[in-house]
KOLVORO-124664 format. One record per residue: residue number from 1; residue in one letter; x, y, z of N, C-alpha, C in turn. Coordinates in nm, 2 decimals. Layout:
<sites>
[site NUM; a; [X; Y; Z]; [X; Y; Z]; [X; Y; Z]] ...
</sites>
This chain:
<sites>
[site 1; x; [1.45; -0.49; 1.72]; [1.41; -0.46; 1.58]; [1.47; -0.33; 1.53]] [site 2; x; [1.56; -0.26; 1.61]; [1.62; -0.14; 1.57]; [1.71; -0.16; 1.44]] [site 3; x; [1.79; -0.26; 1.44]; [1.88; -0.28; 1.33]; [1.80; -0.30; 1.20]] [site 4; x; [1.70; -0.39; 1.19]; [1.63; -0.41; 1.07]; [1.56; -0.28; 1.02]] [site 5; x; [1.50; -0.21; 1.11]; [1.44; -0.08; 1.08]; [1.54; 0.02; 1.02]] [site 6; x; [1.66; 0.03; 1.08]; [1.76; 0.12; 1.03]; [1.80; 0.08; 0.89]] [site 7; x; [1.82; -0.05; 0.86]; [1.86; -0.10; 0.73]; [1.75; -0.07; 0.63]] [site 8; x; [1.63; -0.11; 0.66]; [1.52; -0.09; 0.56]; [1.50; 0.05; 0.52]] [site 9; x; [1.51; 0.14; 0.62]; [1.49; 0.29; 0.59]; [1.61; 0.35; 0.51]] [site 10; x; [1.73; 0.29; 0.54]; [1.84; 0.35; 0.47]; [1.86; 0.29; 0.33]] [site 11; x; [1.81; 0.17; 0.30]; [1.83; 0.10; 0.17]; [1.70; 0.10; 0.09]] [site 12; x; [1.59; 0.12; 0.16]; [1.45; 0.11; 0.10]; [1.43; -0.02; 0.02]] [site 13; x; [1.49; -0.13; 0.08]; [1.48; -0.26; 0.02]; [1.44; -0.36; 0.13]] [site 14; x; [1.33; -0.43; 0.12]; [1.30; -0.53; 0.22]; [1.38; -0.66; 0.20]] [site 15; x; [1.44; -0.68; 0.08]; [1.53; -0.80; 0.07]; [1.66; -0.77; 0.13]] [site 16; x; [1.71; -0.65; 0.13]; [1.84; -0.62; 0.20]; [1.83; -0.65; 0.35]] [site 17; x; [1.72; -0.63; 0.41]; [1.70; -0.64; 0.55]; [1.67; -0.78; 0.59]] [site 18; x; [1.65; -0.87; 0.50]; [1.61; -1.01; 0.53]; [1.69; -1.08; 0.64]] [site 19; x; [1.83; -1.09; 0.62]; [1.91; -1.16; 0.72]; [1.90; -1.09; 0.86]] [site 20; x; [1.90; -0.96; 0.86]; [1.89; -0.89; 0.99]; [1.75; -0.91; 1.06]] [site 21; x; [1.65; -0.91; 0.97]; [1.52; -0.93; 1.02]; [1.50; -1.07; 1.08]] [site 22; x; [1.56; -1.17; 1.02]; [1.55; -1.31; 1.07]; [1.62; -1.32; 1.20]] [site 23; x; [1.74; -1.26; 1.22]; [1.81; -1.26; 1.34]; [1.73; -1.19; 1.45]] [site 24; x; [1.67; -1.08; 1.42]; [1.59; -1.01; 1.52]; [1.47; -1.09; 1.56]] [site 25; x; [1.40; -1.15; 1.47]; [1.29; -1.23; 1.50]; [1.32; -1.35; 1.59]] [site 26; x; [1.44; -1.41; 1.57]; [1.49; -1.52; 1.65]; [1.52; -1.47; 1.79]] [site 27; x; [1.57; -1.35; 1.80]; [1.59; -1.29; 1.94]; [1.46; -1.26; 2.01]] [site 28; x; [1.36; -1.24; 1.93]; [1.23; -1.22; 1.99]; [1.16; -1.35; 2.03]] [site 29; x; [1.22; -1.46; 2.00]; [1.16; -1.59; 2.04]; [1.12; -1.68; 1.94]] [site 30; x; [1.12; -1.65; 1.81]; [1.09; -1.74; 1.70]; [1.20; -1.84; 1.69]] [site 31; x; [1.16; -1.97; 1.66]; [1.26; -2.07; 1.63]; [1.32; -2.04; 1.49]] [site 32; x; [1.44; -2.09; 1.46]; [1.50; -2.07; 1.33]; [1.41; -2.13; 1.22]] [site 33; x; [1.35; -2.24; 1.25]; [1.26; -2.30; 1.14]; [1.14; -2.21; 1.11]] [site 34; x; [1.08; -2.15; 1.21]; [0.96; -2.07; 1.18]; [1.01; -1.94; 1.12]] [site 35; x; [1.12; -1.88; 1.17]; [1.17; -1.75; 1.12]; [1.21; -1.77; 0.97]] [site 36; x; [1.28; -1.88; 0.94]; [1.32; -1.90; 0.80]; [1.21; -1.92; 0.70]] [site 37; x; [1.09; -1.95; 0.75]; [0.97; -1.97; 0.67]; [0.89; -1.84; 0.66]] [site 38; x; [0.86; -1.78; 0.78]; [0.77; -1.66; 0.78]; [0.83; -1.53; 0.73]] [site 39; x; [0.96; -1.50; 0.76]; [1.01; -1.38; 0.72]; [1.02; -1.37; 0.57]] [site 40; x; [1.08; -1.46; 0.49]; [1.08; -1.45; 0.35]; [0.93; -1.45; 0.29]] [site 41; x; [0.84; -1.53; 0.35]; [0.70; -1.52; 0.30]; [0.64; -1.39; 0.32]] [site 42; x; [0.67; -1.32; 0.43]; [0.62; -1.19; 0.46]; [0.68; -1.09; 0.36]] [site 43; x; [0.81; -1.10; 0.32]; [0.87; -1.01; 0.22]; [0.80; -1.03; 0.09]] [site 44; x; [0.77; -1.15; 0.05]; [0.71; -1.18; -0.08]; [0.57; -1.12; -0.09]] [site 45; x; [0.49; -1.14; 0.02]; [0.36; -1.09; 0.03]; [0.36; -0.94; 0.02]] [site 46; x; [0.46; -0.88; 0.09]; [0.47; -0.73; 0.09]; [0.49; -0.68; -0.05]] [site 47; x; [0.58; -0.75; -0.13]; [0.61; -0.70; -0.26]; [0.48; -0.72; -0.35]] [site 48; x; [0.41; -0.82; -0.34]; [0.29; -0.84; -0.41]; [0.18; -0.74; -0.38]] [site 49; x; [0.17; -0.71; -0.25]; [0.08; -0.60; -0.20]; [0.12; -0.47; -0.26]] [site 50; x; [0.24; -0.44; -0.26]; [0.29; -0.31; -0.32]; [0.25; -0.30; -0.47]] [site 51; x; [0.27; -0.41; -0.54]; [0.23; -0.41; -0.68]; [0.08; -0.39; -0.70]] [site 52; x; [0.00; -0.45; -0.62]; [-0.14; -0.44; -0.63]; [-0.18; -0.29; -0.60]] [site 53; x; [-0.12; -0.24; -0.50]; [-0.15; -0.10; -0.46]; [-0.12; 0.00; -0.57]] [site 54; x; [-0.01; -0.02; -0.64]; [0.02; 0.07; -0.76]; [-0.08; 0.05; -0.87]] [site 55; x; [-0.13; -0.07; -0.89]; [-0.23; -0.09; -1.00]; [-0.36; -0.02; -0.96]] [site 56; x; [-0.40; -0.03; -0.83]; [-0.53; 0.03; -0.79]; [-0.52; 0.18; -0.79]] [site 57; x; [-0.41; 0.24; -0.75]; [-0.39; 0.38; -0.74]; [-0.39; 0.44; -0.88]] [site 58; x; [-0.32; 0.37; -0.98]; [-0.31; 0.42; -1.11]; [-0.45; 0.43; -1.18]] [site 59; x; [-0.53; 0.33; -1.15]; [-0.67; 0.33; -1.20]; [-0.75; 0.44; -1.13]] [site 60; x; [-0.73; 0.46; -1.00]; [-0.81; 0.57; -0.93]; [-0.77; 0.70; -0.99]] [site 61; x; [-0.64; 0.73; -1.01]; [-0.60; 0.86; -1.07]; [-0.65; 0.88; -1.21]] [site 62; x; [-0.65; 0.78; -1.29]; [-0.71; 0.79; -1.42]; [-0.86; 0.83; -1.41]] [site 63; x; [-0.93; 0.76; -1.32]; [-1.07; 0.79; -1.31]; [-1.10; 0.93; -1.25]] [site 64; x; [-1.01; 0.97; -1.16]; [-1.02; 1.11; -1.10]; [-1.01; 1.22; -1.21]] [site 65; x; [-0.92; 1.19; -1.31]; [-0.90; 1.29; -1.41]; [-0.99; 1.27; -1.53]] [site 66; x; [-1.09; 1.17; -1.52]; [-1.18; 1.15; -1.62]; [-1.13; 1.07; -1.74]] [site 67; x; [-1.02; 1.00; -1.72]; [-0.96; 0.92; -1.83]; [-1.02; 0.78; -1.83]] [site 68; x; [-1.08; 0.74; -1.94]; [-1.13; 0.61; -1.94]; [-1.03; 0.51; -2.00]] [site 69; x; [-1.00; 0.41; -1.93]; [-0.90; 0.32; -1.97]; [-0.97; 0.19; -2.02]] [site 70; x; [-0.93; 0.14; -2.14]; [-0.98; 0.02; -2.19]; [-0.92; -0.10; -2.11]] [site 71; x; [-0.97; -0.22; -2.12]; [-0.91; -0.33; -2.05]; [-0.77; -0.36; -2.10]] [site 72; x; [-0.74; -0.36; -2.23]; [-0.60; -0.38; -2.27]; [-0.51; -0.27; -2.22]] [site 73; x; [-0.55; -0.15; -2.21]; [-0.47; -0.04; -2.15]; [-0.44; -0.07; -2.00]] [site 74; x; [-0.54; -0.11; -1.93]; [-0.52; -0.14; -1.79]; [-0.43; -0.26; -1.77]] [site 75; x; [-0.44; -0.36; -1.85]; [-0.35; -0.48; -1.84]; [-0.21; -0.44; -1.88]] [site 76; x; [-0.19; -0.36; -1.98]; [-0.06; -0.32; -2.02]; [0.01; -0.23; -1.92]] [site 77; x; [-0.07; -0.15; -1.86]; [-0.02; -0.06; -1.76]; [0.03; -0.13; -1.63]] [site 78; x; [-0.02; -0.24; -1.60]; [0.01; -0.31; -1.48]; [0.11; -0.43; -1.50]] [site 79; x; [0.15; -0.45; -1.62]; [0.25; -0.56; -1.64]; [0.39; -0.51; -1.62]] 
</sites>
């Protein structure tokens, strides 16, 4: 897993490391069929999780500073 970690930390992109990550997971014992399904799925879930995290943190910071956001403001901020 050293190569995928080096690539992801140097590029800060989980999509750039996808091929290397698939090769490494196959070396660890996953079949190509399983690897080609799970690794891209994990990347997609990771991106969705990062987007949800940003939405939650922005609401938290607004509340911490006493800023009341209306529902349209919250929706616009997260799109």
